[in-house]
Structures are given as C-alpha cells and as structure tokens.
N, C-alpha and C positions, 0 to 999 in steps of 0.2 A: 504494499499499500504505501509506503513511503517513497521506496526507490521510484514507482509511477508518478504519485503526485507531486515530487518536487523534481523528478526527471533527474535524478543523480543516481547512478549506478551503487556509489558506496553505500547506500543505505539498504541495499542486499544483504550487506553484513553485519544488519544488526543485530546485536547480543541482548536479548531481555534479559538475563541473569546479571550481566554487567550494567545495563539499563537502571533496572531495581535499584543496585547498589548506589548509583548515583541518584535517583530519584529519592531515595531516603535521606542522602546527605544534603539535597536542595530542601527538603522537608523541614530537616532539621535547623535550616538557615531561615527558612521563611514561617516557620510554626508559629512566632510571635506575631506575626501580621495576620495570621488566619482568624476569621470569626468562629469557624469550626473546627479545630485542630484534631479531635479526637474523629470526627466525622471523615475527614479527607485522609486519615491513617487507614481507616477500615476501609474506603473506597478504594484507597489505591492499591492496598493487599488484595483485593478481591479482582480489581482489573489490572493487576500488572502494571498499574502507573500510569494507564493509558484510560482514565474514567472518560474525559471530554474529548480528546483527541481521537480517539480510535475510530469514533465513527463522524466527526464533525471538522476535521481540519482542512479537509479539500472541499467541501460544500457549501462555503460561504457563511456557514452558522457563527464562526466566530466572529466574523463582521460583523454580523448582525445582532450579537452579543454587545459587541463594544459600541454600537450603535446605540442602544438602548441605554447603556451605563453612561454614553457622554450624555443622553437627554435626562437623566435622572433628576437634575435640578429643576424639571418640570414639577419633581414631586418634593421638592424642597430638601433633596438628599444630595451630599456633593459626591460627585463621580468617583471622587479618591476612595470614596468608601469600597468601591468595587474594585479596587486593584486597576482602574482602567489605564492608566499611563503605563504600567508595567507591562499590563498584558500585550498593548499596543506595542510599546517597544520590543517585547519578546517575539512577538510574532514577526514585525519587521526584521529583525535580525536572522531567525528561522528562516524566512523566506529569501534571503538574499546569501545565505549560507552556502558555500560550497565545498564542503568537507572532502579531504582527501580522505579522512579516517572517521567514518560514522560516528565513534566517540564523541566527535566535535560537538555532535546535535543533541547529545544526552542531557546536558543542563538545561537548554533553551525547553526541548520537548515537556522536561520535568516540571520546570517553572510554569510553562505556557498552561500545561494541563493543571498543575496543581492551583495556581491564581485564578483559573478561567474556571474551575469547578466549583472553587470556594465563593468567586465573585458571582456566578449564578445562582447559587443555592442563598446567597444573601440577597441577592436582588428579588427572589421570587417570594423570600421570608418577609423583605421589608415592604413589597407592593401589597401583598395578600394581608399579612398581619402585623405590620406595624414595624420599625426598626428597633424599639423598645417593648420588651415586656411591661404592660403597665401596672403588673403585680409587684415588679421589683422596684417602682416607683411609689405607689400606694398600698399602705399595706390593707385597706379596708375597699380595694376596688374589686367588687363582686360581680362584673359582667363578665359572664363566661368567654373564656379565650381561647382560640385555637392557635396553636404553635407549630411550625415546622418540627418533626422528629427525624429519628435515622430512618425508619420505615418508610417515611414520605419521602425524604430525599433519595433512597435507593429506587422507590416506585418512579419520582420524578425523571430520574436519569435514564432509566429503563427505557431506550429506544424511543427517547424523546425527541421532537423536531423542535427545534429551538425558536425558529421564528413564529411558528401558531402559538407555542407557549408562551412567549412574551408579549405578543400581540393579544392573547386572550385573557391575561390577566390584568391588563390596564384598567385602572378603576373606572366604571362608568359612571358611578352615583351622579346626579347633577350638581349637588351641593360641594362635592369634591371638586368637578371640573370648575366651578364657578370659582372657588378659592385657588385654584392652578391658575385660572385667568388673571384674578388679583394679582398673585405672585409674577406673573408674567409681564404686567404692566410695568411693574419695578417703579411706581410713583407712590413707594409706601415708605415712612419713617422708620427707624429700627423699632420701636415698639410695635408698630403695625405689624412689619414684617414677622416679627416673633410670634404674634399673635396668628399669623395667618398659617405659619409652618406648625406651631400646636395644632392647629383646628385639622389640617392635613393628616397630621401623625394621629390623631384622636379619632378621625373618620376611618383611617386603616385599622385603627385598634376595633371600632364598632360596629362597622360596616354600613348599611342604610340607617341616617337619622331624620328626624323630622326638621322640618323648617326651624322651631322654634328652638330646639337643642343647638342648632348651628348658629342659629344669630345668637344664644345666649355664651357658646364659647368663644365668639371671635369679640363680643361686645365686653 
C-alpha cells in the first residue's frame, strides 16, 4: 500500500516489527500532548501502529480531517487543540520524503497516525459532547451526560468514512448556529465573546435547549 501510494519502491521493505518499535518511541515523546494516551496505546497495539493511516493515508481523508480541524474556531475551539499544525507539517514531510531506507519514514508515519487518531477522537468528542465534562466543573451538575468511552472509540474507527462522519456531527441546533454567527461576526468585546463561547460549550453539553434557556445563559 505504501509503495504504491507514495510510488516509492523502498516502502516494499517495510518492517512491521521495526516500525512498531519506532512507534512506541514516538508515543513516549508525544504522550504528554495526547488527550487520550491510554486509548491511543490500546489502539496502536491492536492495529500495529496504523490505526488511522492504514485506510486513510491515500484517500484524501486526512486532508478532510485537517480542513475540519482548521475550521474549529467556528465552534469556539482553537485548532491547536487537535494537533492541527503538527499533523499538517508531518503529512507534508511524509509526502515529500524520498527515502532510500524505508526506516526514514517510520517516525513520520507513527507521528501522523498517533496525532491524527488522537485529534480525530478529540474532535468528535468535543463537537458531540463538549470539550469539558461539566461534572468536573460543577459537582451538582445533574443533567445526564453522554461521553466518549473506549468501546465507542473502537466503533468510531472501525471502517470509518471520515468525511461523512465529520459532516454528520456538525451541530444543526438553530440556537447553536445563531451563536456561531455571533462569534463569526467578531464585533464582540471580551466579555461578550466569553459568554458566547460558554453558551456554545453548554449547548454541546446539553443538546437542544429552549429559547428561554439559551437567552438566560447568554444574558
């Protein structure tokens, strides 16, 4: 797959055992940056360090993923939260690489897979359920919460089509979209911007809210 996709014969010498060793080294260096390091370790062990790139390195999906990450400001979430710049730079380096020794590609492949997978899981979790679990902020927060768990992550990544997945989770709630519009206009002072960001996050926590609740949260 790699030899054909990159049109580089050197990839035919790919050694899975050697790659996994490098992957674990890269994991050790990147672990502190990951949102879900234990999940990423379990996933990599089960997929031989190719959780995301095995099926999506050459179908344009990672470019689609980056496009959504770069537009995360529309949701009031910094794109850096999803490792966007590092993924983009790693993908660029990998595409321009002309390795004489296939081992030169291992660190780039490992980093792309690790940060890409972690970023994807973090993005889906953030958009569907909110960046922060409200129960960690409010001890008396009694609204039932759905959160991502490992079983859900495995299901998410099982033969996932990234484009349709990310398009499908974009909030369609009219109140959410109204506050996105407020954020996009940009004519807010710091206090107003903070309130809008909080409302967007609370809407992600709660799902569809009434007009009255939305108004109260903003005001």
